[in-house]
C-alpha positions in Angstrom: -4.0 17.1 -20.6 -5.0 13.4 -20.5 -1.6 12.3 -21.6 0.1 14.4 -18.9 -2.2 12.9 -16.3 -1.4 9.4 -17.5 2.4 10.2 -17.3 2.0 11.6 -13.7 -0.1 8.5 -12.7 2.6 6.2 -14.1 5.4 8.1 -12.3 3.6 8.1 -9.0 2.8 4.3 -9.2 6.5 3.7 -10.1 7.8 5.7 -7.2 5.5 4.0 -4.8 6.5 0.7 -6.1 10.2 1.5 -5.6 9.6 2.7 -2.1 10.1 -0.7 -0.4 13.5 -1.0 -2.0 14.7 1.6 0.5 14.3 -1.0 3.2 15.5 -4.0 1.3 19.0 -4.1 2.8 17.8 -4.5 6.3 16.9 -7.6 8.2 13.3 -7.9 9.1 13.2 -10.4 12.0 12.7 -8.5 15.3 14.1 -5.3 13.9 12.8 -2.8 16.4 15.6 -0.3 16.0 14.9 3.4 14.9 11.7 5.4 15.1 9.9 3.0 12.6 10.9 -0.6 12.6 11.9 -1.9 9.2 9.1 -4.5 9.1 6.4 -1.9 9.7 7.9 0.4 7.1 7.8 -2.5 4.5 4.1 -3.3 5.5 3.2 0.5 5.0 5.2 0.6 1.8 3.7 -2.5 0.2 0.1 -1.6 1.3 0.7 1.8 -0.4 1.6 0.3 -3.6 -1.3 -2.3 -3.5 -3.9 0.3 -2.7 -2.8 2.6 -5.4 -2.8 -0.3 -7.9 -6.3 -1.5 -6.7 -7.8 2.1 -6.9 -6.5 2.4 -10.4 -7.9 -1.0 -11.2 -11.3 -0.2 -9.7 -11.6 3.2 -11.5 -10.7 1.7 -14.8 -12.4 -1.6 -14.8 -15.6 -1.0 -12.8 -18.5 1.5 -12.6 -17.6 2.5 -9.1 -17.4 6.2 -8.2 -14.1 7.7 -7.0 -15.0 7.3 -3.3 -16.4 3.8 -3.9 -13.2 2.8 -5.6 -11.1 4.2 -2.8 -13.2 2.3 -0.3 -12.9 -0.9 -2.3 -9.1 -0.4 -2.6 -8.7 0.3 1.1 -10.7 -2.8 2.0 -8.9 -5.1 -0.5 -5.5 -3.9 0.7 -6.4 -4.6 4.3 -7.8 -8.0 3.3 -4.5 -8.9 1.6 -2.6 -7.7 4.7 -4.8 -9.8 7.0 -4.4 -12.8 4.8 -0.5 -12.3 5.1 -0.8 -11.9 8.8 -2.9 -15.1 9.3 -0.2 -17.0 7.4 2.4 -15.9 9.8 3.0 -17.7 13.1 1.6 -14.9 15.2 -0.9 -12.3 14.1 0.7 -8.8 14.6 -1.7 -5.9 15.1 1.2 -3.5 14.6 1.7 -4.9 11.1 -2.1 -4.4 10.4 -1.8 -0.8 11.6 1.1 -0.2 9.2 -0.9 -1.8 6.5 -3.8 0.6 7.3 -1.4 3.6 7.2 0.0 2.6 3.9 -3.4 1.9 2.4 -4.8 5.2 3.6 -1.9 7.2 2.2 -2.1 5.2 -1.1 -5.8 5.9 -1.7 -5.4 9.6 -0.7 -2.9 10.1 -3.4 -4.9 11.7 -6.3 -3.7 10.7 -9.7 
């Protein structure tokens, strides 16, 4: 049972890591076409991957409970997203919202 759970966790993390590649062929600058702009989808995708990896790290390497690890992963992911936004020319709240969506989905995935 533990081995099966480990395999599922690895597959889920791999799928989440490959998700940004769906958007890799698009240009990012001022791409506002379609229902979800490519830039926002990339922010959400990368935040999803980061939050899943952070949650896994916190659960394996700390004494945090599952809920504490989820909160720590969510906050860590948003901090990374905010640091990225501060390094840009203009802080974009839409990108931060996409980071929050991705981080939220990432920590809700049970594995």
